[in-house]
C-alpha positions as CSV (number, residue, x, y, z in Angstrom):
1,X,0.0,0.0,0.0
2,X,1.4,3.4,-1.0
3,X,0.3,6.6,0.8
4,X,1.1,10.2,0.3
5,X,0.5,13.3,2.4
6,X,0.5,16.6,0.4
7,X,0.8,19.9,2.2
8,X,-0.8,23.2,1.3
9,X,0.5,26.6,2.2
10,X,-1.1,26.9,5.6
11,X,0.1,23.4,6.5
12,X,3.7,24.4,5.6
13,X,3.4,27.6,7.6
14,X,1.8,25.8,10.6
15,X,4.6,23.1,10.7
16,X,7.4,25.6,10.3
17,X,6.3,28.0,13.0
18,X,5.7,26.9,16.6
19,X,3.6,30.0,17.2
20,X,1.2,29.3,14.3
21,X,-2.3,28.5,15.7
22,X,-2.5,25.2,13.8
23,X,1.1,24.1,14.6
24,X,0.2,21.3,17.1
25,X,-2.5,19.9,14.8
26,X,-0.3,19.8,11.7
27,X,2.7,18.4,13.6
28,X,0.5,15.7,15.2
29,X,-0.6,14.6,11.7
30,X,3.0,14.4,10.6
31,X,3.8,12.3,13.6
32,X,1.3,9.8,12.5
33,X,3.0,9.7,9.1
34,X,6.4,9.3,10.8
35,X,5.0,6.4,12.9
36,X,3.7,4.7,9.8
37,X,7.1,5.1,8.1
38,X,8.8,3.5,11.1
39,X,6.4,0.5,10.7
40,X,7.8,0.0,7.2
41,X,4.7,1.3,5.5
42,X,5.3,3.3,2.3
43,X,4.2,6.9,3.3
44,X,5.6,10.0,1.6
45,X,5.1,13.6,2.8
46,X,5.6,16.1,0.0
47,X,5.2,19.8,-0.6
48,X,4.8,21.2,-4.1
49,X,7.6,23.8,-4.5
50,X,5.1,26.5,-5.6
51,X,3.3,26.0,-2.3
52,X,6.6,26.3,-0.4
53,X,7.3,29.6,-2.2
54,X,3.8,30.9,-1.3
55,X,4.5,29.9,2.3
56,X,7.8,31.8,2.1
57,X,9.7,28.8,3.5
58,X,13.4,29.0,2.5
59,X,14.8,25.6,3.5
60,X,18.3,27.1,3.9
61,X,17.2,29.5,6.5
62,X,17.6,28.6,10.2
63,X,13.9,28.8,11.0
64,X,13.3,25.9,8.5
65,X,15.4,23.4,10.5
66,X,12.4,21.8,12.3
67,X,10.5,21.5,9.0
68,X,13.6,20.0,7.3
69,X,14.0,17.5,10.1
70,X,10.6,16.0,9.2
71,X,11.8,14.6,5.9
72,X,9.2,16.3,3.8
73,X,10.2,16.1,0.2
74,X,9.9,18.9,-2.3
75,X,7.8,18.1,-5.4
76,X,9.4,20.4,-8.1
77,X,7.5,22.1,-10.8
78,X,9.0,20.3,-13.7
79,X,7.8,20.4,-17.3
80,X,5.0,17.8,-17.1
81,X,3.8,19.0,-13.7
82,X,3.8,22.6,-15.0
83,X,1.7,21.6,-17.9
84,X,-0.9,19.9,-15.6
85,X,-0.8,22.8,-13.3
86,X,-1.3,25.3,-16.1
87,X,-4.3,23.3,-17.4
88,X,-5.8,23.2,-13.9
89,X,-5.2,27.0,-13.4
90,X,-6.9,27.8,-16.7
91,X,-9.9,25.5,-16.0
92,X,-10.6,26.4,-12.4
93,X,-9.0,29.9,-12.0
94,X,-7.1,28.8,-8.9
95,X,-3.8,30.2,-7.6
96,X,-0.5,28.8,-9.0
97,X,0.3,27.0,-5.7
98,X,-3.2,25.4,-5.7
99,X,-2.8,24.4,-9.4
100,X,0.6,22.9,-8.5
101,X,-1.0,21.0,-5.6
102,X,-3.6,19.7,-8.0
103,X,-0.9,18.5,-10.4
104,X,0.8,16.8,-7.4
105,X,-2.5,15.0,-6.7
106,X,-2.6,13.8,-10.3
107,X,1.1,12.7,-10.1
108,X,0.2,10.4,-7.1
109,X,-3.2,9.3,-8.5
110,X,-2.0,5.7,-8.6
111,X,-1.4,5.8,-4.8
112,X,-3.7,3.9,-2.6
113,X,-4.2,6.8,-0.2
114,X,-3.7,10.5,-0.9
115,X,-4.2,12.9,2.0
116,X,-4.1,16.7,1.7
117,X,-3.4,18.7,4.8
118,X,-5.1,22.0,4.0
119,X,-7.0,25.1,5.2
120,X,-9.0,25.1,1.9
121,X,-10.9,21.9,1.3
122,X,-13.1,23.3,-1.4
123,X,-10.2,24.3,-3.7
124,X,-8.4,21.0,-3.0
125,X,-11.5,19.0,-4.0
126,X,-11.8,21.2,-7.1
127,X,-8.2,20.6,-8.3
128,X,-8.3,16.9,-7.4
129,X,-10.9,16.3,-10.1
130,X,-11.8,12.7,-10.2
131,X,-8.9,11.6,-8.0
132,X,-10.1,10.3,-4.6
133,X,-8.4,12.2,-1.8
134,X,-8.8,12.5,2.0
135,X,-8.7,16.0,3.4
136,X,-7.5,16.9,6.8
137,X,-8.7,20.5,7.5
138,X,-6.5,22.8,9.5
């Protein structure tokens, strides 16, 4: 079974800042992911790079050290992902980061379980299209 957790902008901000109002909730969800990884279950936590830019998270800056320790992978905006994101943005009139997140969902469509940690469930369902996702609302 393959699982993926995709973070939106507020989730990134919440994880990165101990003073964010949703920090504890977001970190608790990541701890579940970490526990599953330790039990040899295939779970990946990812952040689309356009989302990380919107969240203003510079991984080289000292405040990002906690975020970096959680082994959350960047999902880059490569050519095929950019094409998917551009199509989603044009079709649904969403932000670039939301379109990139929707393209990330499409990238992982073959996964058994896709969870999105988000403050905006409506837009996430919109960009997910026909791909079945679980939403954890912050």
